C-alpha positions as CSV (number, residue, x, y, z in Angstrom):
1,M,-5.6,-51.9,55.5
2,I,-6.7,-55.5,54.1
3,E,-10.7,-54.2,53.2
4,E,-9.8,-51.7,51.0
5,R,-6.9,-53.9,49.7
6,D,-9.6,-56.5,48.4
7,M,-12.5,-53.6,47.5
8,A,-9.2,-52.8,44.6
9,T,-8.6,-56.7,43.9
10,A,-12.1,-56.6,43.1
11,L,-12.5,-53.2,41.4
12,R,-10.4,-54.4,39.3
13,R,-10.9,-58.7,38.1
14,L,-14.1,-56.5,37.4
15,A,-12.8,-55.0,35.4
16,I,-11.3,-56.6,34.0
17,L,-13.5,-58.9,33.1
18,E,-15.4,-55.6,31.1
19,T,-13.0,-55.0,28.9
20,R,-12.6,-58.2,27.8
21,P,-14.9,-61.3,26.0
22,L,-16.4,-63.5,29.2
23,L,-15.3,-67.3,28.0
24,S,-17.0,-69.3,30.8
25,T,-20.4,-69.3,33.2
26,D,-17.9,-68.2,35.9
27,E,-16.2,-66.0,34.3
28,L,-20.1,-64.8,33.9
29,L,-21.3,-65.3,36.9
30,E,-17.9,-63.9,38.8
31,W,-19.3,-60.4,36.3
32,N,-23.2,-60.5,37.5
33,Q,-21.4,-60.8,41.1
34,L,-18.9,-58.2,41.7
35,R,-21.0,-55.8,39.1
36,R,-24.0,-56.0,41.5
37,W,-21.6,-55.5,44.9
38,V,-20.5,-52.6,43.6
39,I,-24.1,-51.5,42.6
40,D,-25.8,-52.6,46.0
41,N,-23.2,-50.6,47.7
42,N,-22.7,-47.2,45.4
43,L,-18.6,-47.7,44.3
44,L,-19.6,-46.4,41.0
45,D,-16.6,-43.5,41.8
46,E,-14.6,-45.9,42.6
47,Y,-14.9,-48.0,40.4
48,K,-14.7,-45.9,37.4
49,E,-11.7,-43.9,39.2
50,Q,-9.0,-46.3,39.2
51,H,-5.2,-46.3,38.0
52,Y,-7.1,-49.9,36.3
53,F,-9.0,-47.5,33.4
54,S,-6.3,-44.3,34.2
55,C,-4.0,-46.5,31.3
56,T,-6.4,-47.3,29.2
57,R,-6.7,-44.2,28.4
58,E,-3.2,-42.8,27.1
59,V,-4.0,-42.1,23.8
60,T,-0.2,-42.3,22.2
61,K,0.1,-40.6,18.5
62,N,1.0,-42.4,16.5
63,G,2.7,-40.7,13.3
64,Y,4.0,-41.9,9.7
65,A,7.8,-44.2,10.4
66,P,10.6,-41.4,8.5
67,K,11.8,-41.8,5.2
68,N,14.8,-45.0,5.1
69,P,17.4,-42.7,2.3
70,S,19.3,-46.3,2.1
71,S,15.7,-48.7,1.7
72,I,16.3,-51.4,-0.6
73,F,14.6,-50.1,-3.4
74,S,17.0,-46.4,-3.0
75,R,20.0,-48.7,-3.3
76,F,17.8,-50.4,-6.3
77,L,18.0,-47.9,-8.0
78,N,21.7,-46.2,-6.8
79,L,22.7,-49.1,-9.3
80,F,21.3,-47.7,-12.1
81,R,22.5,-44.4,-11.1
82,K,26.1,-44.7,-12.1
């Protein structure tokens, strides 16, 4: 059980390192070591199917904001209409 938890932690750490810029040589070495570990142990499927990636694939639909009938411009126009 502890091994699975360590493996999941290592896979998540690799995913984090691959999705952002590496800031130091230590991170570069850690990324290289983790990537080699994944490839050597044939863990690419487990790496691709982890929860971290399923969350990043979620798409949020953006739409236009509803018109606000009492916006400042509308209030300004209402002053001149009366």
